[in-house]
C-alpha positions as CSV (number, residue, x, y, z in Angstrom):
1,X,18.3,84.8,305.9
2,X,19.2,82.9,302.8
3,X,18.4,84.1,299.3
4,X,20.4,81.8,297.2
5,X,17.4,80.6,295.2
6,X,14.6,82.5,293.7
7,X,10.9,81.4,294.0
8,X,8.9,81.2,290.8
9,X,5.6,82.9,290.2
10,X,2.6,81.6,288.2
11,X,-1.1,82.2,287.6
12,X,-3.7,79.7,288.7
13,X,-7.3,79.9,287.7
14,X,-10.0,77.9,289.4
15,X,-12.7,77.7,286.7
16,X,-16.5,78.2,287.0
17,X,-17.2,74.4,287.4
18,X,-15.0,74.2,290.4
19,X,-16.1,77.6,291.9
20,X,-19.7,76.5,291.7
21,X,-19.0,73.7,294.3
22,X,-17.9,75.3,297.5
23,X,-16.7,72.1,299.2
24,X,-14.7,71.1,296.2
25,X,-13.2,74.6,295.9
26,X,-12.2,74.4,299.6
27,X,-10.7,71.0,299.0
28,X,-8.6,72.3,296.1
29,X,-7.4,75.2,298.2
30,X,-6.4,72.8,301.0
31,X,-4.5,70.6,298.6
32,X,-2.7,73.7,297.3
33,X,-1.7,74.8,300.8
34,X,-0.7,71.2,301.8
35,X,1.6,71.1,298.8
36,X,3.4,74.1,299.9
37,X,2.1,76.6,297.4
38,X,2.0,80.2,298.5
39,X,-0.8,82.5,297.6
40,X,0.7,85.9,296.7
41,X,-2.6,87.6,295.5
42,X,-6.1,86.3,295.0
43,X,-9.3,87.6,293.7
44,X,-12.6,86.3,292.4
45,X,-13.7,87.7,289.0
46,X,-16.6,87.1,286.6
47,X,-15.2,87.4,283.1
48,X,-17.3,88.9,280.3
49,X,-17.3,87.0,277.0
50,X,-15.0,89.7,275.6
51,X,-12.5,89.3,278.5
52,X,-12.5,85.5,278.1
53,X,-12.0,85.8,274.4
54,X,-9.0,88.2,275.0
55,X,-7.5,85.8,277.6
56,X,-7.8,82.8,275.3
57,X,-6.8,84.8,272.1
58,X,-4.2,82.1,271.3
59,X,-7.0,79.7,270.7
60,X,-8.8,82.0,268.2
61,X,-10.1,79.9,265.3
62,X,-9.7,76.6,267.0
63,X,-12.8,74.3,267.2
64,X,-13.2,74.6,271.0
65,X,-12.7,78.4,271.4
66,X,-16.3,79.4,271.4
67,X,-17.1,76.7,273.9
68,X,-14.2,77.8,276.1
69,X,-15.2,81.4,276.0
70,X,-18.8,80.6,276.8
71,X,-17.8,78.4,279.7
72,X,-15.2,80.8,281.2
73,X,-17.7,83.6,281.2
74,X,-20.5,81.4,282.6
75,X,-19.7,82.1,286.3
76,X,-17.1,83.5,288.6
77,X,-13.5,82.2,288.7
78,X,-10.8,82.5,291.3
79,X,-7.5,83.8,290.2
80,X,-4.3,83.3,292.2
81,X,-0.8,84.4,291.9
82,X,1.1,81.5,293.3
83,X,4.8,81.2,294.3
84,X,7.2,78.5,295.3
85,X,10.1,76.4,294.1
86,X,9.2,75.2,290.6
87,X,5.7,76.4,291.2
88,X,4.7,76.2,287.5
89,X,5.7,72.6,287.3
90,X,4.3,71.7,290.7
91,X,0.9,73.3,290.0
92,X,0.7,71.7,286.6
93,X,1.5,68.3,288.0
94,X,-1.1,68.8,290.7
95,X,-3.6,69.7,288.0
96,X,-2.9,66.6,285.8
97,X,-3.2,66.6,282.0
98,X,-5.8,68.8,280.2
99,X,-7.5,65.8,278.6
100,X,-9.9,64.8,281.4
101,X,-11.0,61.4,280.2
102,X,-7.3,60.3,279.9
103,X,-6.5,62.0,283.3
104,X,-9.4,60.2,285.1
105,X,-7.7,56.9,284.3
106,X,-4.0,57.8,284.3
107,X,-3.9,60.3,287.1
108,X,-7.1,60.0,289.1
109,X,-5.6,61.7,292.2
110,X,-4.8,64.8,290.3
111,X,-7.2,67.8,290.5
112,X,-8.5,67.3,287.0
113,X,-8.7,63.6,287.5
114,X,-10.8,64.1,290.7
115,X,-13.0,67.0,289.5
116,X,-12.7,67.6,285.8
117,X,-15.7,67.0,283.7
118,X,-14.6,67.6,280.1
119,X,-11.5,69.0,278.3
120,X,-13.2,72.4,278.4
121,X,-14.7,72.0,281.9
122,X,-11.4,70.8,283.4
123,X,-11.7,72.9,286.6
124,X,-8.5,74.8,286.6
125,X,-5.7,76.5,284.6
126,X,-2.0,76.9,285.2
127,X,0.5,78.9,283.2
128,X,3.0,76.7,281.2
129,X,6.1,78.9,281.4
130,X,7.6,82.0,283.1
131,X,6.8,84.2,280.1
132,X,3.3,83.0,279.9
133,X,2.9,83.4,283.7
134,X,4.0,87.1,283.4
135,X,1.5,87.7,280.6
136,X,-1.3,85.9,282.4
137,X,-0.7,87.5,285.7
138,X,-0.7,90.9,284.0
139,X,-4.1,90.2,282.5
140,X,-5.8,89.5,285.8
141,X,-3.5,91.6,288.1
142,X,-2.4,94.6,286.0
143,X,-1.3,96.3,289.2
144,X,1.1,93.6,290.1
145,X,4.8,94.5,289.6
146,X,7.1,91.5,289.4
147,X,10.3,93.4,290.1
148,X,8.8,95.2,293.0
149,X,7.5,91.9,294.5
150,X,10.9,90.3,294.1
151,X,12.5,93.3,295.8
152,X,10.1,93.7,298.7
153,X,8.1,90.5,299.2
154,X,10.3,87.6,297.9
155,X,12.6,87.7,301.0
156,X,9.6,87.1,303.3
157,X,8.3,84.2,301.2
158,X,11.6,82.5,300.6
159,X,12.3,82.6,304.4
160,X,8.8,81.5,305.2
161,X,8.0,84.7,307.1
162,X,4.4,84.6,305.9
163,X,1.2,83.1,307.1
164,X,-2.0,82.3,305.2
165,X,-4.9,84.6,305.8
166,X,-8.1,82.7,304.7
167,X,-10.2,85.9,304.6
168,X,-7.8,87.5,302.0
169,X,-7.0,84.1,300.4
170,X,-3.4,85.0,300.4
171,X,-0.2,84.8,302.5
172,X,0.7,87.9,304.4
173,X,3.8,88.9,306.3
174,X,4.0,87.5,309.9
175,X,3.7,90.5,312.2
176,X,7.0,91.8,313.6
177,X,9.1,90.4,310.6
């Protein structure tokens, strides 16, 4: 079993506008799986306005913050810890740029180009760096221990000894591994 490389972890959020459309949500999950992204942990949450404001604290005082907080607390979201080679970059490329109008024309096959409505209702989020991913994963999955995962689970993922469990919405160890 080779462990020369280390898989990267990131947070993905599928926002209320996407979650409200079950067929679109399923299509995005299928695209994620077809692009080789592993789901480490998944859960659906409904953020309160206070939680949404805490998560987007870096945007405090910006003209769009109230709109973003209202939207993110308007319905359930799916949160996923993803892993893979360059998963931050790969997930963000799959998403396409934040500016939906531009994305619709420049990257129509991206997730935001296909399903985004506005810059606020752009259907999904992805961490932009390792440090951000750690912080954001900690917000939604406070029980998740990065070091413990790398010690115990990383060998299974890096050697593809996992399979996707659609009921749990995550990859689990293949029995007898």
